[in-house]
C-alpha positions as CSV (number, residue, x, y, z in Angstrom):
1,X,0.0,0.0,0.0
2,X,1.2,3.5,-0.8
3,X,1.7,6.1,1.9
4,X,2.6,9.8,1.7
5,X,5.1,11.1,4.2
6,X,4.7,14.8,4.6
7,X,7.8,16.3,6.2
8,X,7.1,19.4,8.3
9,X,9.6,21.6,10.1
10,X,9.7,25.0,11.6
11,X,11.5,27.3,9.1
12,X,14.0,28.3,11.7
13,X,14.5,24.9,13.2
14,X,18.1,24.7,11.9
15,X,19.0,28.4,12.2
16,X,20.4,27.9,15.7
17,X,21.9,24.4,15.7
18,X,23.2,24.6,19.3
19,X,25.9,22.5,20.8
20,X,24.9,19.3,19.0
21,X,24.6,21.0,15.6
22,X,21.6,19.8,13.6
23,X,21.6,16.4,15.3
24,X,23.0,14.9,12.1
25,X,19.8,15.7,10.1
26,X,21.5,17.2,7.0
27,X,24.1,14.4,6.7
28,X,21.5,11.7,7.1
29,X,19.2,12.6,4.1
30,X,21.3,10.8,1.5
31,X,21.6,7.7,3.7
32,X,17.9,7.6,4.4
33,X,16.9,8.1,0.7
34,X,19.3,5.4,-0.4
35,X,17.9,3.1,2.2
36,X,14.4,3.6,0.8
37,X,15.7,3.0,-2.7
38,X,17.6,-0.1,-1.7
39,X,14.6,-1.6,0.1
40,X,12.5,-1.1,-3.1
41,X,9.8,0.9,-1.3
42,X,10.6,4.4,-2.7
43,X,8.0,5.6,-5.2
44,X,9.0,9.3,-5.3
45,X,10.2,12.1,-3.1
46,X,11.4,15.7,-3.2
47,X,12.3,18.7,-1.1
48,X,10.3,22.0,-1.4
49,X,11.5,25.6,-1.4
50,X,10.9,27.8,1.6
51,X,7.3,28.7,2.5
52,X,7.8,32.3,1.4
53,X,8.0,31.1,-2.2
54,X,4.5,29.6,-2.0
55,X,1.4,30.9,-3.7
56,X,-2.1,30.0,-2.4
57,X,-4.7,29.7,-5.1
58,X,-8.5,30.0,-4.4
59,X,-11.4,30.3,-6.8
60,X,-14.5,32.2,-5.5
61,X,-17.5,32.9,-7.7
62,X,-15.5,32.0,-10.8
63,X,-12.7,34.4,-9.9
64,X,-9.1,33.2,-9.2
65,X,-7.6,34.6,-6.0
66,X,-3.9,34.5,-5.4
67,X,-2.2,35.0,-2.0
68,X,1.6,35.0,-1.6
69,X,2.8,32.6,1.1
70,X,1.4,29.3,2.4
71,X,-2.3,28.8,2.7
72,X,-2.1,28.5,6.5
73,X,-0.1,30.4,9.1
74,X,1.5,27.6,11.2
75,X,4.6,27.2,13.1
76,X,5.7,24.2,11.0
77,X,5.6,24.1,7.2
78,X,5.9,21.2,4.7
79,X,9.5,21.1,3.6
80,X,9.3,17.9,1.5
81,X,7.7,14.6,1.0
82,X,8.3,10.9,0.3
83,X,5.8,8.4,-1.2
84,X,6.5,4.9,-0.3
85,X,4.9,1.5,-1.1
86,X,5.0,-0.9,1.8
87,X,3.0,-3.9,2.9
88,X,1.2,-2.3,5.9
89,X,0.9,0.6,8.3
90,X,3.5,-0.7,10.7
91,X,6.1,-0.7,8.0
92,X,5.1,2.8,7.0
93,X,5.4,4.0,10.6
94,X,8.8,2.4,10.9
95,X,10.0,4.3,7.8
96,X,8.4,7.5,9.0
97,X,10.3,7.3,12.3
98,X,13.5,7.0,10.5
99,X,13.1,10.2,8.4
100,X,15.9,12.5,9.6
101,X,13.8,15.6,10.3
102,X,11.5,13.6,12.6
103,X,14.1,14.7,15.2
104,X,13.5,18.4,14.6
105,X,10.0,18.5,13.1
106,X,7.1,16.1,12.5
107,X,6.2,13.5,9.9
108,X,2.6,13.3,8.8
109,X,1.8,9.9,7.5
110,X,-1.2,9.5,5.2
111,X,-2.4,6.5,3.1
112,X,-2.9,7.1,-0.6
113,X,-6.3,6.2,-2.0
114,X,-6.0,3.3,-4.4
115,X,-6.7,4.0,-8.1
116,X,-9.6,1.7,-8.7
117,X,-9.7,2.4,-12.4
118,X,-6.0,1.5,-12.7
119,X,-6.5,-1.7,-10.7
120,X,-9.5,-2.7,-12.8
121,X,-7.5,-2.1,-16.0
122,X,-4.7,-4.2,-14.6
123,X,-7.1,-7.0,-13.8
124,X,-8.6,-6.8,-17.2
125,X,-5.2,-7.0,-19.0
126,X,-4.5,-10.1,-16.9
127,X,-7.8,-11.7,-17.9
128,X,-7.0,-11.0,-21.6
129,X,-3.5,-12.5,-21.2
130,X,-4.9,-15.6,-19.5
131,X,-7.5,-15.9,-22.3
132,X,-4.8,-15.5,-24.9
133,X,-2.7,-18.3,-23.4
134,X,-5.6,-20.7,-23.0
135,X,-7.8,-19.9,-26.0
136,X,-5.7,-18.6,-28.8
137,X,-4.4,-21.9,-30.3
138,X,-7.8,-23.6,-30.1
139,X,-9.6,-20.6,-31.8
140,X,-7.0,-20.5,-34.6
141,X,-7.4,-24.2,-35.2
142,X,-11.2,-24.0,-35.3
143,X,-11.2,-21.1,-37.7
144,X,-8.6,-22.8,-39.9
145,X,-10.8,-25.9,-40.1
146,X,-13.9,-23.8,-40.8
147,X,-12.4,-21.5,-43.5
148,X,-9.5,-23.6,-44.7
149,X,-7.0,-20.8,-44.2
150,X,-4.5,-20.8,-41.2
151,X,-3.4,-17.2,-41.9
152,X,-7.0,-16.0,-41.9
153,X,-7.5,-17.7,-38.5
154,X,-4.4,-16.0,-37.1
155,X,-5.5,-12.6,-38.3
156,X,-9.1,-13.0,-37.1
157,X,-8.0,-14.2,-33.6
158,X,-5.6,-11.3,-33.3
159,X,-8.3,-8.9,-34.2
160,X,-10.7,-10.5,-31.7
161,X,-8.2,-10.1,-28.8
162,X,-7.7,-6.4,-29.8
163,X,-11.5,-6.0,-29.5
164,X,-11.5,-7.8,-26.2
165,X,-8.9,-5.4,-24.8
166,X,-11.0,-2.4,-25.6
167,X,-14.5,-3.9,-24.8
168,X,-13.8,-5.8,-21.6
169,X,-12.4,-2.7,-20.0
170,X,-15.8,-1.0,-20.4
171,X,-18.2,-3.9,-19.9
172,X,-16.2,-6.4,-17.9
173,X,-15.0,-9.9,-18.7
174,X,-17.9,-12.1,-20.0
175,X,-18.9,-15.2,-18.2
176,X,-17.6,-17.4,-21.1
177,X,-14.6,-15.6,-22.6
178,X,-13.8,-18.4,-25.0
179,X,-17.3,-18.3,-26.5
180,X,-17.2,-14.5,-26.7
181,X,-13.8,-14.6,-28.5
182,X,-15.1,-17.3,-30.9
183,X,-18.1,-15.2,-31.9
184,X,-16.0,-12.1,-32.5
185,X,-13.2,-14.0,-34.3
186,X,-15.7,-15.7,-36.6
187,X,-17.2,-12.4,-37.6
188,X,-13.8,-10.9,-38.1
189,X,-12.9,-13.8,-40.4
190,X,-16.0,-13.3,-42.5
191,X,-15.3,-9.5,-42.7
192,X,-11.7,-10.2,-43.8
193,X,-13.0,-12.6,-46.5
194,X,-15.5,-10.1,-47.7
195,X,-12.9,-7.3,-47.9
196,X,-10.6,-9.6,-49.8
197,X,-13.2,-10.7,-52.2
198,X,-14.4,-7.2,-52.9
199,X,-10.8,-6.1,-53.6
200,X,-10.3,-9.0,-56.0
201,X,-13.5,-8.1,-57.8
202,X,-12.5,-4.4,-58.0
203,X,-9.1,-5.4,-59.3
204,X,-10.6,-7.6,-62.0
205,X,-13.0,-4.8,-63.0
206,X,-10.2,-2.3,-63.2
207,X,-8.2,-4.7,-65.3
208,X,-11.1,-5.3,-67.7
209,X,-11.7,-1.6,-68.0
210,X,-8.1,-1.0,-69.0
211,X,-6.9,-4.0,-71.0
212,X,-3.2,-4.1,-71.9
213,X,-2.3,-2.5,-75.1
214,X,-0.9,-4.6,-78.0
215,X,2.8,-4.0,-78.4
216,X,3.8,-1.7,-81.3
217,X,5.3,-3.2,-84.3
């Protein structure tokens, strides 16, 4: 699951380091980021410019209102973020506690809402891949027997899976994917034959309309 780590700090937190300096915060950033990357949990992350570079944007009654500075006057401001992908909340809390500026500021940990459309698309692509592996050879063989043309069967099945990729995303996977693919592939094969036959007829008509000239003597 993805979590967003919002890193907040008072703007002057490091202005007066005191006897212990900045508690090693500055030197630990690279180490921490590399640890996230090495663990394979880092999705993205970046630091932000100071709050006085911010612009707050509001729209009221159709008008855009801009205000210089952060949208809220608080002691601590967001100075950066990490997005991580970890198995559970406990893992996310462990990583949040290791963020260097947790020692001088605060880390706000928030789960990221899952993208249901992306998950559905991923599941649909997996269903198409499964159907491709399990149904393709059988469909090609059936079409080749029916129409007596292996290449036609290959082309029609390829077209049917392309249609499935677009259609199943909108309407979902049918209860009988194999039967659905057979129906579509059969129709595509007939369409291909019709297009081919029409082209051949047109070619013959064109040839008849413009017969070859006799060679000059």
